[in-house]
C-alpha positions in Angstrom: -22.9 31.8 -2.5 -22.2 29.7 0.6 -21.2 26.8 -1.5 -18.7 28.9 -3.4 -17.1 30.2 -0.2 -17.0 26.6 1.2 -15.4 25.4 -2.0 -12.7 28.2 -1.8 -12.0 27.4 1.9 -11.6 23.7 1.0 -9.2 24.5 -1.8 -7.1 26.7 0.5 -7.1 24.2 3.3 -6.2 21.3 0.9 -3.3 23.4 -0.5 -1.9 24.3 2.9 -2.2 20.8 4.2 -0.6 19.4 1.0 2.4 21.7 1.5 2.6 20.8 5.2 2.5 17.1 4.5 5.0 17.4 1.8 7.4 19.2 4.1 7.5 16.0 6.2 10.0 14.4 3.8 12.7 17.0 4.5 13.6 16.1 8.1 14.2 12.6 7.0 16.4 13.8 4.1 18.3 16.0 6.5 18.8 13.1 9.0 20.1 10.7 6.3 22.4 13.4 5.0 23.7 14.5 8.4 24.3 10.9 9.6 25.6 9.7 6.2 23.5 6.6 6.9 20.2 5.3 5.7 20.1 2.1 7.8 16.8 3.0 9.4 15.1 4.1 6.2 12.8 1.7 4.2 13.9 2.1 0.6 10.7 0.3 -0.5 8.5 2.7 1.4 10.3 5.7 -0.3 10.0 4.1 -3.7 6.2 3.9 -3.1 6.1 7.5 -1.7 8.2 8.8 -4.6 6.1 7.2 -7.3 2.9 8.2 -5.5 3.9 11.9 -5.1 5.0 12.0 -8.8 1.8 10.4 -9.9 -0.3 13.0 -8.0 1.8 15.8 -9.3 1.4 14.7 -12.9 -2.4 14.3 -12.2 -2.5 17.9 -11.0 -0.6 19.1 -14.0 -2.8 17.1 -16.4 -6.1 18.5 -15.0 -4.9 21.9 -13.9 -5.6 21.2 -10.3 -3.6 24.0 -8.5 -4.0 22.7 -4.9 -2.7 19.3 -6.1 0.2 20.8 -8.0 1.2 23.1 -5.2 0.8 20.4 -2.5 2.7 17.8 -4.4 5.6 19.7 -6.0 7.4 19.8 -2.7 6.4 16.2 -2.0 8.0 15.1 -5.3 11.3 16.9 -4.5 11.3 15.7 -0.9 10.4 12.1 -1.4 12.8 11.7 -4.3 15.6 13.4 -2.3 15.1 10.9 0.6 15.0 8.0 -1.9 18.2 9.1 -3.7 20.1 9.8 -0.4 18.9 6.5 1.1 20.1 4.5 -2.0 23.4 6.5 -2.0 24.2 5.9 1.7 22.9 2.4 1.6 25.7 1.5 -0.8 28.4 2.8 1.5 
């Protein structure tokens, strides 16, 4: 019984933290968009972040791991948004 409750708590905490961590990409995306500049953004870092979040999201889908899916769906969108904006404004 205690193990089941602990397992449920860990799932909830992991899901919430996954969402919170994934939200970290959005302030960077907003800053790049607002300033119309990506001069201080490492494109290589966001290539790695974008591929990493996509890999974890696909993993979650493949194995039906709901905390991973929920945590990384926002991360996929946010990291790819920063990457696309960084590449777009880096060309200008």
